[in-house]
C-alpha positions in Angstrom: 90.5 103.4 61.0 88.5 100.1 61.9 86.2 100.0 64.4 88.5 97.9 66.9 90.8 100.4 66.5 88.5 103.5 67.4 88.0 101.6 70.8 89.1 102.3 74.1 89.4 100.8 77.4 90.5 102.8 80.1 91.4 101.8 83.8 91.0 104.6 87.0 92.2 103.3 89.8 93.3 104.5 93.4 92.2 104.4 97.0 89.4 105.8 98.8 88.0 109.4 98.2 90.9 109.9 95.8 89.0 111.7 92.7 88.7 108.8 90.9 85.3 109.1 89.8 85.5 112.3 89.0 88.5 111.9 86.4 86.8 108.7 85.2 83.6 111.5 84.7 86.5 114.0 82.9 87.7 111.0 80.6 84.1 110.3 79.5 83.2 113.6 78.5 86.0 113.9 77.0 85.2 110.8 74.8 82.9 112.7 72.7 80.1 109.6 73.0 77.3 109.5 74.4 77.6 107.8 77.9 76.3 105.3 79.6 76.8 105.3 83.5 77.2 101.8 84.8 76.2 102.3 88.5 77.3 98.9 90.1 76.3 99.8 93.7 72.9 98.6 95.1 70.4 101.3 96.5 69.8 100.8 100.8 67.6 103.0 101.8 68.1 101.7 105.1 71.6 103.0 105.3 71.9 107.0 105.1 75.5 107.4 104.7 75.6 105.1 101.8 72.6 106.7 99.8 74.5 110.0 99.7 77.4 108.5 98.5 75.3 107.4 95.5 73.8 111.1 95.4 77.5 112.8 95.4 77.9 111.1 91.9 74.4 111.6 90.5 74.5 115.3 91.0 78.2 115.3 89.2 76.9 113.5 86.6 76.1 114.9 83.0 72.1 115.8 82.3 72.2 113.7 79.4 74.2 110.7 80.4 72.1 107.6 81.0 71.9 105.4 84.0 71.8 101.5 84.1 72.2 100.1 87.8 74.0 96.9 87.2 75.0 95.3 90.8 75.3 92.0 88.7 75.5 91.5 85.5 77.9 93.4 84.4 79.3 91.4 80.9 76.3 90.8 79.6 75.8 94.9 79.9 79.3 95.7 78.3 78.2 93.5 75.7 75.4 95.3 74.7 77.9 98.3 74.5 77.9 99.8 70.4 80.6 101.5 68.7 79.0 104.9 69.4 78.8 104.8 73.3 81.2 105.1 76.3 80.5 102.9 79.2 81.8 104.5 82.6 81.6 101.4 85.0 82.1 102.8 88.5 82.9 100.2 90.4 84.4 96.9 89.8 85.2 96.9 93.8 81.6 97.3 94.2 80.8 94.6 91.5 83.5 92.5 93.0 81.4 92.6 96.6 77.8 92.2 94.6 79.1 88.7 93.2 81.5 87.7 96.1 79.5 84.9 97.7 80.4 83.0 94.4 82.4 80.1 95.1 85.8 79.6 93.6 84.7 78.1 90.1 81.6 80.3 89.5 83.7 83.5 90.1 86.3 82.1 87.4 83.8 81.5 85.1 82.4 84.9 86.0 85.8 86.4 86.0 86.5 84.7 82.2 83.3 85.9 80.5 83.7 89.2 81.9 87.4 89.8 80.4 85.7 88.1 77.3 83.1 90.4 76.7 85.8 93.0 77.3 87.8 92.1 74.6 84.6 91.8 72.2 83.5 95.0 73.2 83.5 97.7 70.1 82.5 100.7 72.7 84.6 102.9 74.8 84.9 100.9 78.2 86.3 103.4 81.2 86.3 101.2 84.9 86.8 102.7 88.4 88.4 100.2 90.7 90.0 100.9 94.2 93.0 99.7 95.4 92.6 97.6 98.5 95.7 95.4 99.0 97.9 98.4 100.1 96.9 98.3 103.6 97.9 95.5 106.4 95.8 91.8 105.0 92.9 91.5 106.6 92.2 89.2 109.6 89.1 87.5 108.2 88.7 85.1 105.7 85.4 87.0 103.7 88.2 90.5 103.6 91.3 88.4 102.3 88.9 86.8 99.5 87.7 90.0 98.3 90.9 92.0 98.7 92.7 89.0 96.5 89.8 88.9 93.5 89.5 92.6 93.3 93.2 92.7 92.9 93.3 90.5 89.9 90.6 91.4 88.4 91.9 94.7 88.6 95.5 93.5 87.4 93.8 91.8 84.4 91.5 94.5 83.5 94.4 96.5 83.4 96.9 94.4 80.9 94.0 95.0 78.7 93.6 98.8 79.4 95.0 101.8 77.6 96.0 104.3 79.2 96.2 103.0 82.9 95.4 106.0 85.7 96.5 106.0 89.4 94.9 108.3 90.9 96.0 109.5 94.8 96.7 112.5 97.0 93.8 114.4 94.4 96.6 113.8 91.4 95.9 111.5 88.3 99.2 109.4 87.2 99.2 108.2 84.2 101.0 104.4 84.7 100.6 103.4 81.0 103.5 106.3 80.6 104.8 106.2 83.6 105.3 102.2 84.4 106.1 99.1 82.5 103.4 96.6 82.2 104.1 93.0 83.8 104.0 89.8 81.6 100.4 88.2 82.2 
C-alpha cells in the first residue's frame, strides 16, 4: 500500500456539546499513530468559562499526545505532518472565528491554501467542526459571515474526507455510509 493510500482524512461534525471532540479523540487513538492535537483556540485567561472548556479538553487527552496551539496558521501545520502522524484539529469553527477579519479575497486564498495542504498531506487528519447553520439566520452581518464561511469550509473538507461523521444527541452517525455526497 502506498503512502497516499494510507492517509486518512476524517471529518467529525455536529452541534455544541454533542460529543464531537470525544469521538474524534477515539478515532485518533484508534489510528495507532502518534497524535498531534492541534488546538485552534486562543487562550484568554480573563475568560474563566472559556478557560474551563479548554481545560476539559486538556484533561481528557492522553499524556503522550503532543499539543500545538495554532489559532491562525493551520495550513502550515498540516503541511508539516508526516505519514507516521495523526493530526487531530479541534476545531474548524474556532479557526474560522480567528481569521474572520480577512476580506473576501484573503479568505478565498486562505481557504484554497488550506484545501491544497489537506490534499497533499501524507499523514492522517481528523477535523472537528461545528454545525452552525441549523438555526435562525443571524441578524447581524458578522454572524452571517461566520456561519457562511464555516458552512462552506465544512462542506469542502467533507468532500475530501472519508469517513464523515455527524455526532448529535450523544450518538455517532457515519454519513459516508448513510448518505450520498453532493457534487462539488
